[in-house]
GUKEPA-382117 format. One record per residue (C-alpha): z, x, y; residue in one letter. Coordinates in nm, 4 decimals. Each point is the difference from the previous one (the first is absolute). Layout:
N
+----------+----------+----------+------+
|       c3 |       c1 |       c2 | type |
+----------+----------+----------+------+
|        Z |        X |        Y |    a |
...
+----------+----------+----------+------+
***
This chain:
254
+----------+----------+----------+------+
|       c3 |       c1 |       c2 | type |
+----------+----------+----------+------+
|   0.0000 |   0.0000 |   0.0000 |    m |
|  -0.1004 |   0.1350 |   0.3407 |    k |
|   0.2563 |   0.0061 |   0.2805 |    d |
|  -0.2127 |   0.0146 |   0.3151 |    g |
|   0.0069 |   0.0046 |   0.3791 |    i |
|  -0.2850 |  -0.1014 |   0.2290 |    v |
|  -0.0317 |  -0.0829 |   0.3711 |    k |
|  -0.0962 |  -0.3656 |   0.0467 |    s |
|  -0.1521 |   0.0098 |   0.3480 |    g |
|   0.2449 |  -0.1080 |   0.2730 |    p |
|   0.2585 |  -0.0942 |  -0.2646 |    h |
|   0.0609 |   0.3645 |  -0.0807 |    g |
|   0.1448 |   0.1602 |  -0.3101 |    r |
|  -0.0344 |  -0.2235 |  -0.3055 |    t |
|   0.1563 |   0.0655 |  -0.3381 |    h |
|  -0.1472 |  -0.1425 |  -0.3182 |    y |
|   0.0095 |   0.0265 |  -0.3789 |    l |
|  -0.3269 |   0.0019 |  -0.1938 |    e |
|  -0.1019 |  -0.0087 |  -0.3651 |    a |
|  -0.3108 |  -0.0631 |  -0.2071 |    g |
|  -0.3676 |  -0.0350 |   0.0844 |    s |
|  -0.2499 |  -0.2815 |   0.0358 |    g |
|  -0.0017 |  -0.3044 |   0.2300 |    p |
|   0.2679 |   0.0342 |   0.2677 |    v |
|   0.3157 |  -0.2139 |   0.0007 |    v |
|   0.2390 |   0.0384 |   0.2941 |    i |
|   0.3632 |  -0.1093 |  -0.0417 |    l |
|   0.2187 |  -0.0971 |   0.2988 |    m |
|   0.3772 |  -0.0096 |  -0.0434 |    h |
|   0.2701 |  -0.2388 |   0.1193 |    s |
|   0.2377 |   0.0476 |   0.2922 |    n |
|   0.2432 |   0.2909 |  -0.0324 |    g |
|  -0.1775 |   0.1449 |  -0.3019 |    n |
|  -0.2832 |   0.2507 |  -0.0391 |    s |
|  -0.2938 |   0.0926 |  -0.2207 |    a |
|   0.2555 |   0.0753 |  -0.2724 |    y |
|   0.0481 |  -0.3759 |  -0.0366 |    e |
|  -0.3199 |   0.0146 |  -0.2101 |    y |
|   0.1058 |   0.3020 |  -0.2058 |    e |
|  -0.0260 |  -0.1984 |  -0.3256 |    d |
|  -0.3223 |  -0.1789 |   0.0980 |    v |
|  -0.1973 |   0.3128 |   0.0931 |    l |
|  -0.0357 |   0.1497 |  -0.3510 |    p |
|  -0.1014 |  -0.3353 |  -0.1486 |    i |
|  -0.2768 |  -0.0770 |   0.2504 |    l |
|  -0.1040 |   0.3673 |   0.0112 |    a |
|  -0.1581 |  -0.0439 |  -0.3439 |    k |
|  -0.2893 |  -0.1875 |   0.1665 |    d |
|   0.0366 |   0.0478 |   0.3751 |    y |
|   0.0644 |   0.2458 |   0.2789 |    r |
|   0.3376 |  -0.1396 |   0.1062 |    v |
|   0.1536 |   0.0904 |   0.3356 |    i |
|   0.3480 |  -0.1115 |   0.1061 |    a |
|   0.0601 |   0.0593 |   0.3718 |    v |
|   0.3069 |   0.0308 |   0.2243 |    d |
|  -0.0215 |  -0.2086 |   0.3193 |    y |
|   0.0739 |   0.1620 |   0.3363 |    p |
|   0.3782 |  -0.0013 |   0.0327 |    g |
|   0.0533 |   0.0101 |  -0.3767 |    h |
|   0.0198 |   0.2646 |  -0.2692 |    g |
|  -0.1459 |   0.3306 |   0.1148 |    d |
|  -0.2532 |  -0.1430 |   0.2443 |    s |
|   0.0149 |   0.0284 |   0.3796 |    e |
|   0.3151 |  -0.1545 |   0.1537 |    p |
|  -0.0534 |  -0.3174 |   0.2004 |    l |
|  -0.0254 |   0.0685 |   0.3722 |    k |
|  -0.0331 |  -0.3677 |   0.0875 |    h |
|  -0.0021 |  -0.3419 |  -0.1664 |    h |
|  -0.2913 |  -0.0638 |  -0.2356 |    y |
|  -0.1376 |  -0.3502 |  -0.0449 |    t |
|  -0.1471 |  -0.1142 |  -0.3312 |    v |
|  -0.3411 |   0.0602 |   0.1583 |    g |
|   0.1000 |   0.3565 |   0.0891 |    d |
|   0.0922 |   0.0667 |  -0.3636 |    y |
|  -0.3361 |  -0.1437 |  -0.1099 |    a |
|  -0.1815 |   0.2286 |   0.2442 |    d |
|   0.2042 |   0.2891 |  -0.1377 |    f |
|  -0.1257 |  -0.0730 |  -0.3521 |    i |
|  -0.3598 |   0.0092 |   0.1237 |    i |
|   0.0679 |   0.3323 |   0.1770 |    a |
|   0.1588 |   0.1304 |  -0.3207 |    f |
|  -0.3071 |  -0.1032 |  -0.2013 |    m |
|  -0.2226 |   0.1740 |   0.2565 |    d |
|   0.2106 |   0.3168 |  -0.0248 |    a |
|  -0.0543 |   0.0065 |  -0.3766 |    l |
|  -0.3711 |  -0.0926 |   0.0319 |    d |
|   0.0539 |  -0.3277 |  -0.1866 |    v |
|  -0.2583 |  -0.2501 |   0.1294 |    p |
|   0.1261 |  -0.2905 |  -0.2109 |    k |
|   0.2971 |  -0.0642 |  -0.2278 |    a |
|   0.2009 |  -0.2627 |  -0.1780 |    s |
|   0.3299 |  -0.0334 |   0.1864 |    v |
|   0.3359 |  -0.1315 |  -0.1189 |    l |
|   0.2940 |  -0.0554 |   0.2318 |    g |
|   0.3478 |  -0.1323 |  -0.0738 |    s |
|   0.2371 |  -0.1749 |   0.2444 |    s |
|  -0.0926 |   0.1518 |   0.3409 |    i |
|  -0.2920 |   0.1448 |  -0.1939 |    g |
|  -0.0963 |  -0.3542 |  -0.0980 |    g |
|  -0.0198 |  -0.1001 |   0.3651 |    a |
|  -0.1998 |   0.3166 |   0.0728 |    v |
|  -0.2319 |  -0.0923 |  -0.2865 |    a |
|  -0.0531 |  -0.3438 |   0.1555 |    i |
|  -0.0929 |   0.1617 |   0.3318 |    d |
|  -0.2364 |   0.2428 |  -0.1726 |    l |
|  -0.1660 |  -0.2969 |  -0.1688 |    g |
|  -0.0427 |  -0.1715 |   0.3358 |    v |
|  -0.1145 |   0.2878 |   0.2207 |    r |
|  -0.1263 |   0.2709 |  -0.2381 |    h |
|  -0.1426 |  -0.1934 |  -0.2960 |    a |
|  -0.3122 |   0.2201 |  -0.0059 |    s |
|   0.2230 |   0.2930 |  -0.1080 |    r |
|   0.1650 |  -0.1936 |  -0.2843 |    i |
|  -0.1251 |  -0.0326 |  -0.3587 |    e |
|   0.2877 |  -0.2131 |  -0.1314 |    k |
|   0.3132 |  -0.0993 |   0.1921 |    l |
|   0.3436 |  -0.0510 |  -0.1543 |    f |
|   0.2646 |  -0.1797 |   0.2046 |    v |
|   0.3316 |   0.0557 |  -0.1776 |    v |
|   0.3232 |  -0.1707 |   0.1059 |    e |
|  -0.1066 |  -0.0445 |   0.3634 |    s |
|   0.2799 |  -0.1856 |   0.1834 |    p |
|  -0.0880 |  -0.3645 |   0.0652 |    i |
|   0.2333 |  -0.1350 |   0.2706 |    r |
|  -0.0292 |  -0.2208 |   0.3034 |    t |
|   0.1377 |   0.1231 |   0.3354 |    p |
|   0.3001 |  -0.2272 |  -0.0537 |    e |
|   0.0683 |   0.1513 |  -0.3421 |    q |
|  -0.0243 |   0.3521 |   0.1414 |    w |
|   0.2527 |  -0.0887 |   0.2684 |    l |
|   0.2373 |  -0.1577 |  -0.2512 |    e |
|  -0.0157 |   0.3034 |  -0.2298 |    r |
|   0.0146 |   0.2638 |   0.2726 |    w |
|   0.3758 |   0.0804 |  -0.0317 |    p |
|  -0.0527 |   0.0706 |  -0.3726 |    a |
|  -0.3081 |   0.2077 |   0.0869 |    t |
|   0.1994 |   0.2125 |   0.2434 |    e |
|   0.2735 |   0.0438 |  -0.2584 |    k |
|  -0.2537 |   0.1065 |  -0.2629 |    g |
|  -0.1971 |   0.2468 |   0.2121 |    y |
|   0.2356 |   0.0940 |   0.2831 |    g |
|   0.2095 |   0.1982 |  -0.2482 |    t |
|  -0.1869 |   0.2711 |  -0.1860 |    v |
|   0.1828 |   0.0962 |  -0.3210 |    v |
|   0.0655 |  -0.2747 |  -0.2548 |    q |
|   0.2270 |  -0.0178 |  -0.3027 |    t |
|  -0.0838 |  -0.0787 |  -0.3609 |    m |
|   0.1580 |  -0.3434 |   0.0485 |    e |
|  -0.2224 |  -0.0735 |   0.3013 |    q |
|  -0.3262 |   0.1054 |  -0.1650 |    v |
|   0.0564 |  -0.1210 |  -0.3580 |    r |
|  -0.0921 |  -0.3668 |   0.0732 |    p |
|  -0.3354 |   0.1134 |   0.1387 |    r |
|  -0.1244 |   0.2084 |  -0.2955 |    l |
|  -0.0293 |  -0.0769 |  -0.3695 |    r |
|   0.0933 |   0.3450 |  -0.1291 |    n |
|   0.2050 |   0.1849 |   0.2598 |    l |
|   0.1171 |   0.3478 |  -0.1015 |    t |
|   0.1796 |   0.2758 |   0.1872 |    e |
|  -0.3245 |   0.2034 |   0.0461 |    p |
|  -0.1807 |  -0.3096 |   0.1344 |    v |
|   0.2884 |  -0.0699 |   0.2408 |    l |
|  -0.0058 |   0.3626 |   0.1146 |    e |
|  -0.3749 |  -0.0188 |   0.0744 |    r |
|   0.0555 |  -0.3369 |   0.1734 |    w |
|   0.2593 |   0.1484 |   0.2348 |    n |
|  -0.1935 |   0.3224 |   0.0613 |    i |
|  -0.2988 |  -0.2043 |   0.1168 |    d |
|   0.2113 |  -0.2337 |   0.2136 |    r |
|   0.1702 |   0.3010 |   0.1582 |    s |
|  -0.3352 |   0.1616 |   0.0804 |    k |
|  -0.1173 |  -0.3195 |   0.1696 |    a |
|   0.3255 |  -0.0780 |   0.1802 |    g |
|   0.1311 |  -0.3290 |   0.1335 |    a |
|  -0.2215 |  -0.0104 |   0.3106 |    w |
|  -0.3280 |   0.0390 |  -0.1921 |    a |
|   0.1067 |  -0.2535 |  -0.2631 |    m |
|   0.0999 |  -0.2569 |   0.2608 |    m |
|  -0.3260 |   0.0668 |   0.1843 |    s |
|  -0.1841 |  -0.0943 |  -0.3205 |    v |
|   0.1989 |  -0.3223 |  -0.0235 |    m |
|  -0.0954 |  -0.0842 |   0.3579 |    w |
|  -0.3639 |   0.0684 |  -0.0931 |    s |
|   0.0261 |  -0.2507 |  -0.2828 |    l |
|   0.1805 |  -0.2537 |   0.2176 |    r |
|  -0.2690 |   0.0263 |   0.2696 |    e |
|  -0.2946 |  -0.0268 |  -0.2408 |    y |
|  -0.1294 |  -0.3522 |  -0.0629 |    d |
|  -0.0907 |  -0.0060 |  -0.3691 |    v |
|  -0.0840 |  -0.3706 |   0.0180 |    f |
|  -0.2657 |   0.0660 |   0.2636 |    e |
|  -0.1436 |   0.3062 |  -0.1703 |    n |
|  -0.0064 |  -0.0829 |  -0.3725 |    i |
|  -0.2901 |  -0.2494 |   0.0419 |    p |
|  -0.1969 |   0.2688 |   0.1879 |    k |
|   0.0010 |   0.2531 |  -0.2872 |    i |
|  -0.3582 |   0.0937 |  -0.0838 |    k |
|   0.0648 |   0.2464 |  -0.2841 |    a |
|   0.0181 |  -0.0873 |  -0.3696 |    s |
|   0.3747 |  -0.0583 |  -0.0383 |    t |
|   0.2733 |  -0.0361 |  -0.2593 |    m |
|   0.3507 |  -0.1156 |   0.1010 |    a |
|   0.2841 |   0.1178 |  -0.2250 |    i |
|   0.3619 |  -0.1174 |   0.0133 |    y |
|   0.2928 |   0.0345 |  -0.2374 |    g |
|   0.1600 |  -0.2991 |  -0.1713 |    s |
|   0.3254 |   0.1043 |   0.1722 |    k |
|  -0.1670 |   0.0638 |   0.3354 |    s |
|   0.1991 |  -0.0622 |   0.3198 |    p |
|  -0.3225 |  -0.1662 |   0.1193 |    h |
|  -0.0416 |  -0.2864 |  -0.2489 |    p |
|  -0.2702 |  -0.1681 |   0.2097 |    l |
|  -0.2220 |   0.3088 |  -0.0001 |    g |
|  -0.2431 |  -0.1048 |  -0.2731 |    l |
|  -0.0177 |  -0.3634 |   0.1107 |    s |
|  -0.0728 |   0.1162 |   0.3552 |    t |
|  -0.2955 |   0.2039 |  -0.1231 |    f |
|  -0.1155 |  -0.2888 |  -0.2207 |    e |
|  -0.0034 |  -0.2274 |   0.3040 |    k |
|  -0.1248 |   0.2391 |   0.2677 |    m |
|  -0.2323 |   0.2315 |  -0.1975 |    l |
|  -0.1016 |  -0.2044 |  -0.3071 |    p |
|  -0.2630 |   0.2534 |  -0.1030 |    g |
|   0.2605 |   0.2696 |  -0.0560 |    a |
|   0.1201 |   0.0908 |  -0.3475 |    a |
|   0.3724 |  -0.0497 |  -0.0532 |    r |
|   0.2533 |   0.1408 |  -0.2452 |    a |
|   0.3712 |  -0.0391 |  -0.0542 |    q |
|   0.1803 |   0.2875 |  -0.1724 |    m |
|   0.2741 |  -0.1216 |  -0.2381 |    p |
|   0.3545 |   0.1263 |   0.0534 |    d |
|  -0.1016 |   0.1967 |   0.3116 |    c |
|   0.1445 |  -0.0174 |   0.3489 |    g |
|  -0.1192 |   0.1545 |   0.3263 |    h |
|  -0.0855 |   0.3368 |  -0.1592 |    f |
|  -0.2372 |  -0.0672 |  -0.2921 |    p |
|  -0.1301 |   0.3583 |   0.0058 |    m |
|   0.3508 |   0.1084 |  -0.0995 |    m |
|   0.0957 |  -0.2998 |  -0.2177 |    d |
|  -0.3169 |   0.0010 |  -0.2122 |    d |
|  -0.2482 |   0.2770 |   0.0942 |    p |
|  -0.2046 |  -0.0558 |  -0.3159 |    a |
|  -0.0629 |  -0.3682 |   0.0722 |    e |
|  -0.0801 |   0.0620 |   0.3669 |    l |
|  -0.2453 |   0.2713 |  -0.1035 |    s |
|  -0.1581 |  -0.2362 |  -0.2533 |    r |
|  -0.0518 |  -0.2670 |   0.2667 |    l |
|  -0.1560 |   0.2515 |   0.2384 |    v |
|  -0.2322 |   0.1424 |  -0.2660 |    d |
|  -0.1067 |  -0.3453 |  -0.1208 |    s |
|  -0.0820 |  -0.1294 |   0.3484 |    f |
|  -0.1927 |   0.3121 |   0.0999 |    i |
|  -0.2046 |  -0.0001 |  -0.3206 |    k |
|  -0.0420 |  -0.3773 |  -0.0044 |    g |
+----------+----------+----------+------+
***
């Protein structure tokens, strides 16, 4: 597995992990995590694809955030990252904040997308965001979390996984993580989902904190493929990397 650094235009230093060869698949992580979130997915997909997991600005070992990024800014960053690696077109998967970024890529940059995977993108109205904001601040305003705090969110939490979790959250820091949450809160998924022009699959876990995710896509983007991953929560790439990889491979080849 390659551990690389490239300069993504105005977004600066970008860290990524890469494995395999073939059609390109880009993986975008959730808030407070990094490319290592896909550590178990990379070797599976690398059997048939050139798989690249990227750190957003402000996360992992990429350039620190110098200002607030909107969801659109993160989407533009992905295009700059693809340009830096001379990738004209790729299949792109994003989870959580990455799911919202995937939506925006499908709206504004569909010509650069082979297949689009929206995984666990938050589906909330402005009123729901406001109601949940104290819990959001509690979850992301403090960096290091305990085993007891994280265990309900992951199927198979171990000490090494918790250590990686807290390393990545510490690299990002509370300000960058809260900035991401503001990006999600400010982004209107209900307005943008119907505008997606790329071939899309929406994936949510059966234990997702966004139970209306799949029904929202069914209603607002009926042409999209949809899948629910059994016994998975908000982090299906960690709960069941084999099944997520199978879904990705099947949709790309289908």
